[in-house]
N, C-alpha and C positions, 0 to 999 in steps of 0.2 A: 550250587546245584539246587538247593531248596528254593531259592528265588526263581530259578528257571522253571521248576515244577509248578510253583505258585502262579507264574505268568501263563503257563500253558493251561492250567485249570481255569484261569480267568478268561482266556481266549475261547476255550471250549464252552464256558458258560455264556459268553456273548453270542457265540454261534447258535447255541440252543435257544437263547432268548429271541434272537432275530428270526429263527425258523418258526418258533412258536408264535411270535407276533405276526409273521407273514401268513401262517395258516389261519390264525384267529381273524385277521383282516379279511381273508378270502371268505371264510364262513360267515362273518358278519355282513359283508356286502352281498353275498349270495342270499342270505336270509332276508335282508331288507328289500332286495330287488324282487325276490319271490313274493313277498307280502305286497309290494307295490303293484305287481301284475294283477293280483286278485282284489286289491282294494280300490284301484283306479278303474272306474267304470269303462272309460274309453279304451284303456289297455286290455281289459278283460274282454271287451267286444272284439277288438282287432286280433288278439292273440289266442283266444279260446273259442268264442262264439262264431266268428267268421270262418275260421278253418274247419269248424264242425259243420256249419250250415251251408256255406257257399258252394263247396264241392257237390253237395247233394242237389242243390238248385241247378247248377251248371250241368251236371250229369243227367238230370231229369229232362232238361231242355233238349239235350242232344241224344237222348235215349233212342228216339226214332231216327235211326241213322240215315235213312233215305226217305224221300217223299214219294207217295204214290198217287195216281189219278189227279195230276195237276191240271186244273181246268184251262183249256185253250179255246180261242175263237178261230173259226175257219172262214176265210174269204175265198170262195171258189168262183172265180171269174171264168173258169174253163167249162164247168158243168159237163165233164166228159167221163168216160168209163175209167180212164186212168186216174183221174183226180179222185173219183169216188173210191177206187180201189186203194189208193194211197191213204185216204181218210179212214177207211175201214181198218186197214192194217195199223195205222197210228193209234186208233181208238182201242185196238186189241192189245197194245203194249201195256204193261203194268204201271208205267210212269205217267202216261198222259190220258186225259179224258176230254173228248170234244164236246163241249157243253153249249156253244153258241155258233150259229151260222149267220154271218153278216153279209149285207149287200155290197159294202165297200170298206175300204181300209179305215176310213174315219170312224165308222161305227165300232170297229174292233178297237181302235185307239181309245175311244171313250170308255169301253168296257175295261181296258187295262188301267186307265186313269182312275176308275172307280174300284179297282182291285177285285173286280168280279172274275176276271181271268188273269193269268200271268204270262200269256204268250199269244201270238197270232201266227197262223200258217196261211200264207197267201199263194194262190195258184193263178198265174196269168192266163189270159185268154188263149194263147197259143201253146199251152202246156202239152196237150196230147198231139196237136198238129205238128209241133217240132219233133216229137218222138217218132211220129209216123214218117216224117221226111228223113229220118236218120240224123237229125241234128241234136245238139245238146239243149235240153230243156232246163228251166230254172224254177226253183221254189223259194219263196221268201219265208224265212223263219225269224220272227221278231220276239225277243224274250225280255221279260222284266228283270233287269240286272240288279235290282235292289235286294233280291233274295237269290243267293248263289245256289241253293239247293234246287229251287224251281227252275232256274236257268239250266243247270246241269241236266235235269230230268227231261226238259223239253228238247234241248239241243241233241242229246244223245239218242232219244227216241226217234226224232226226225231223221237223224243221220243213219240210224240202224235201218229204218224202213226204206230210206232212199237207196242204200247199198243193196238191200234185198231185192228191190224192184229193178235195180240196174242189172243184177245178175239174171233175172227172168227175162228182161228185154234183150239181153245179149245172146241168150241161148239159141233162138231161131236164126241168128246171123252168124253163128260160129261154124257153119258147114260141118256139123258133127253127124255121125252115123248112129251112135248109141248114147244112152243117157250118161254113161261114164265119160264119153268124149266131151259132152256138153259141160259136165262138171269141171273137167280139166281145162277146157278152153275158156270158160267164164270165170273160173276161180282156180288158177293154177297153183296158188300157194294157200294151203289150209293152215289156219292158226287157231289156237285156243288162248283166250284172254284169262290170265290167272293173276289175282291180286296176292302178291307174295306176303306182305306184312299186314294188309288190311283186307281181310277176307270178306267183310261186309260191304266194302266200298263206301263207307259212310264217314261223316266228319267226326263222329264221336270217337271212334277208334283212332282216327288220324290226329286229332288235335287235343283231345282231353288229357292224355298222359302228360303232355307238355304243360298244359294249363294247370294241372294239379300240382306239379313241381313248382311252377311259378307262383302259385298261391302261397306256398310256404315262405318263399323269399319276400314277397310283397307284404304279407301280413306281419312278418318279422320286422321289416323296415318301418312299417307304420307303427307297430307297438313300441319299438325302441325309440323312434323319434318322438312319439307321444310322451313317453316317460321322461325323455330328455327335456322336452318343453315344460313338463310339469315340474321337474327339478329346478329349472331356471326360474320359474314363477314363484316357487316356494323358498328357494335359498336367498339369503340376503345378498344384495348387490347383483342379483340376476346371474349368479354363477352356476356353472354346470355341475361342479363338484362341491358338496357341503364342507364346511370347515370343521372337520372331525379327525381325531387321531387315526381312525380306521380308514380314512380316505387320504392318507398322506403319501401313498405310492401308487403309481399307475398300474403296475402289473397285478397286484391283488385286486384292484378295482375291475380291471378288464377280465381277469380270471373268474372272479365271483359273479359278475354280471353274465359272462358267457355261460357259466355252469347253470345258472337259473334259467336262462332262455333255452339252453340245450335240453334241460329236463322236461320243460313244457313241450317243446317241439319234437322231441323224440316220440312222444305219445301221438302228437298230431301227424307226424310223418307216417307212422305205422297205420294210423286210421285212414289217411288220405290215399296212400299209395298201395295198401293191401286190401282194405275193406271196401272203399268206395267203388273201385272197378268191379269187384265181385258182386256188390249190391245191384249193379246195373248191367252185369254180364258183358262188360267190355273185355277185350283181349288183354290178358296179363300173364306173362310167363316168368316174372321175377319171383324169387323166393326170399324168405325173411333174412337169410344170411347175406345174400348179395345186396339187399336193400340196406342192411345195417352198414355194410362196408362202404357203400357209396354215399349214404346219407350223413354219416359222421363228418367227413370233410366238407360236404355241401352245406350242412347247417352251420358248421363252425365258420366257413368262409362268409356265409350270409350274415351271421351274427356280428363278426368283426367288421364286415363291410358296413353294417348298420351303425355300429358304435362309432366308426370313423366319421360317417356322415352326420351323426347326431350332433356334432359340434356346430353345425349350421342351423339347427333348430332353436329359435329363440322363444317361440310361442307354440302352444299345443296345436293351433290351427295350421301352422306352417307346414307340418308334415303332410297334410292332405295335398297341398299345392305341389310339394316336392316329389311325392312318391306315386300318387294315384295315376297320373297321366303317363307314367313310364311303363305301365303294364303291357300295353299293346306293342310299343317299340321293342321292349325286351323280348316278347314272344317272337316278333319278326326276326330280330337279330340272332335268335337261337337257331334259325334255319329250319323251323318246323313248318310254318305256314308259307314260307317263301324260300326258294332254293338258294343255297349258299353261293352258287355260281353267279347269281344275279345280284348279289349284294356287293357294293363297291368296297375296295380294299380298306379304305379309311374306316368304314363302318364295321367291317370285320375286326379291325384292330380295336375299336371301341368295345365291341362285344366281348373281347377277351378279358376285359376288366370287370365283367359282371358275372357273379357266381352262377346265375341261372342258365347262362349259355352252356357251360359244360355240364351242369347238373341235369338239364333237360335232355341234352344229347346222350349222356350216359344212361339215364333212366329209360329213354326210348329204346336204346339198343338192348338193354337187359329185359325190358318189359314186353316190347312189341316185336323185336327182331330175333329173340332167342340167343343173344350174344352171351359170352361168358366174360369173366374179369380180364382175361388176356386181350379181349377186343376193345376194352375201354381204358387201356393204360394211359393214353394221352389225356383223356378227360379226368381220370382219377389223379394223375400227377398234377395236372393244372389246378384242380381244386385244392390240393394240399399246398401248392405254391401260393395260391391266392390266400389260403388260411394264414400262412406264415407272413406274407406281406401285409395283409390287413391287420393282423395282430400287432405287428411292429408299428404300423401307422396309427392304430388306435391308442397304443401306449404313448406314442409321441404326442398325439392330440390331447390325451388326458393329462399327461405330464405338464403340458403348457397350461391347461386350465387349473391344475393344482397350484402351480406357481402364481397364477392370477388370483386364486382364492387366498393364498397366504400373503400376498402383497399388501392388502389393507392392514392386516395385523402387524406386519413389520413396520409400516408407515406410522401406525399409532404408537409403537414402542419408541 
């Protein structure tokens, strides 16, 4: 019985020693990684300076959500009352300003090529004559497609004036007796255009929330990859994991690294998602508690995703080639700037592997659409699933590299 009691004490001591060693390793890795973030100039830029400065720059660029008084050139071959009326109404819109009158279409093209104007409105010779004969008349609207904001302003202003003049032209031909009859005959269906989630109708409120969330993931991937490349360059044998007793197990390494990155990016997420939209008066409905609930799994999924990919980084410069070019595709795959219905199924499947896909969708619903947590259950569960999968994958990857680090020592013995 004494022997049994002694064996139990020995087992308990071993368990306590292992737990103590496990926690010590986590704290050691956390402290080392936290120091590396602030000691490495590249990591400091990517993980602190860029998240602080880049959202401000991007928000400032898109702060003017819509463009006004876009310059256009007029080519009026009709020289008629109707064409002058159209030009007058077009110039009265807040979106377009008629700045040049050209004799032919080639002069207008030259002005567009010099970026003096961003569009051309062309009236053919028979513009008014066709209307007088009761025939359909045509107007040419040529827009500079290199700038989507100017294209939208010119096209919508021209379309609006065209519809308004169509209504006025139809009134005398509607055989109406009163003004009310004319209104019903020329415009039987009255409608109001209301922007539900984007009241300004601008690109800032539409795209910026998704871009802000994507910045968190991309800078995390850049910073983690840069630190991994630095570790390979410093460690003997170009190994990812140093030959140290504190780096003998994968789980403490992943946990310690993950905690250090999570601490830094908890501050960055609060700054980017709560402060930046308010600085520039963008629409934001999310509160701090909902943000906390959604950002914890999102940041963890992005961290473990980055740790898993870091095994492919052999040199510091490689991370730029691997990560930077993916920013625009990741934004498209999230379904923010391109409708999901138009994305092929194989690409939608690939998007499910990326944390930003579900993070952006969840944040947009909470911040721009007034949703609550019950409305984002799919995205929330998907982020936690990604967190678990990428944590296991990261542990497997680091376990493999730990064995490679120990191999030379075993060979020497």
